[in-house]
C-alpha positions, 0 to 999 in steps of 0.5 A: 870246780868253779873257775871263780875260785881259780883266778890264777887259772882264769888269768892264765886262760885269758893270757893264752887267748890273748897270745893267740889272736883272741881265741874264743874261750872254747877254742882256748880250752880245746887247745890247752887240752890238746897241748896237755895231752900231747905232753902226757903222751911225750912223757909216756913215751919217754919214760922206760 
């Protein structure tokens, strides 16, 4: 996947970085992965 083909994703990543004090791209990606994994885990716990 090329980020050049995903302008909405690039814009969202930049907005996340800006909202969190100018995180580096690597730190922002890690944070989003952790948040996503946490959401998946929470969903799995809530699903009977």
